[in-house]
N, C-alpha and C positions, 0 to 999 in steps of 0.2 A: 629344402624341400624335398618331401617324396610324394610320390602319386603313387595308389593302389587302386583298383578297379575288383569288382566280384561282380562276373555273372551266372546267372543261374535261372532254371525253368522250375516251376514248382508247379506239381500237379492239382490243382485246386483253382479257386474264381479268384481276380484279386480282392474284391471285398476283404477276403479273410483274411489274405495275407498282410493288405493293408492297416488289418485293425489289427492282428497279431502286430506288425512294425510300429506302428505309433503311439500303442497303448502308454499309456505314462503311470497305468494305475495296475495294470497285471505284468507285471516282469519277472512274475516267477520262474519262466521257461529260459531266460538267461544266466548260466551256468556260472559268469563272471561279476554277477551284478549282488550283493547286500541288499541296498532300496534306492530308487528316485526323487527324489524330493521336488516336489515343482513349488518351484518361485513364483510364476505367473501365469496363470493359466494360460495355454495357446502360446505361448511364448518366451519362457527360459524353466530352465530345469537343471538338477542335478543328477547324477550320478556316483552314486557312493558302490567301489569296489566291494567282495567279500573280505579284501584287505583293507579297504579304510578308505581307499584313494578315490578324492573327487574330482571329478571333471562336470564343466558346466556351458550346458549347452543355450546357445540362443534362435531359437525357429525363426529361418527367413523366407522359408516359401513352402507353403502348405495348399498343392490341389489335388481333393482327394481320389485315389484312386492311379493316379501320374504320377506327381513328383511331391519328394517330401525335402526337405532340405534345412540345412544348422551352420552355424558356428560354434566351434567346440573350442576350450582353451582348461588347460590345466600347469601346474607348476612346472610340469616338462615338455610342454607344446602346444602350437596354435594351429586351427588349421578349418578347415568346412567339409561337410558332407554333404554331396547329392546321392538321394533314392528314386532312382525309378522307377514306375512300375506299366508293366502293358497288361494286354486279357490277348489270347485268341483259342477259340477254340473249347473254353476251359481252363484253360493251361496259364499259367503266369508268369513271365518274364522281368526279374528285378537285374536291376544295375546298380548296384552300390558304388559309389567314389569318393574315396578320401584325399584330400590333401592335406601335408600337416607339414608343419615346418616347427624342427628340435628346438630348445628355447637354449640347452645345453651342445655344447660343439662337442664335446664327447660324446654325443646319441647320435651325432649327425648322421654315423656310418651304419647306424641298427635299424633307423627310423623304418626304410623300405619292407626290411625282414620281420617287424615288428605288424605292423599294418596285414599283412598279408596273411599272417600266423593268427590273427584279431579276427580278421576277417574268416579266414574256416569256422574257429569255435562258435561264429556267430550264426552263419550258416549251418552246419551240423547243428546247434541250439533249434534254427529257425523251422529247418525240416523236423526235425522232433515234435516241435509244439504240435505243428499241422497233421502231423500223422497224429497225436495223441488229441486233437479236438476234431477230427471227422465224425 
């Protein structure tokens, strides 16, 4: 099992950050995604990377502007993601935590580093999306 947490302060209101992060229709800002397929609105969806790799998600908590959580699974891993959002003085603080277990023994030593790399790319994409929609 590997746990990775990313925390950042963003220079905009929480409503804007929430809308971008939770949208299953507008995902073009994500550099890693080819498409999202909604299987059950508000409950289940799939992300398809540009390489065609599929991860399935089940939303387990959704408290607008505060908390967004889901379980995730693909052929290599399974886990849980927690997104916490707070806002003060027009700035939003996000904290995203992934708790992932590799399904394949040879992948276990690499999961933590992979999660950190993915989180860094996600944050770069999110910051770009926030400035391009200002």
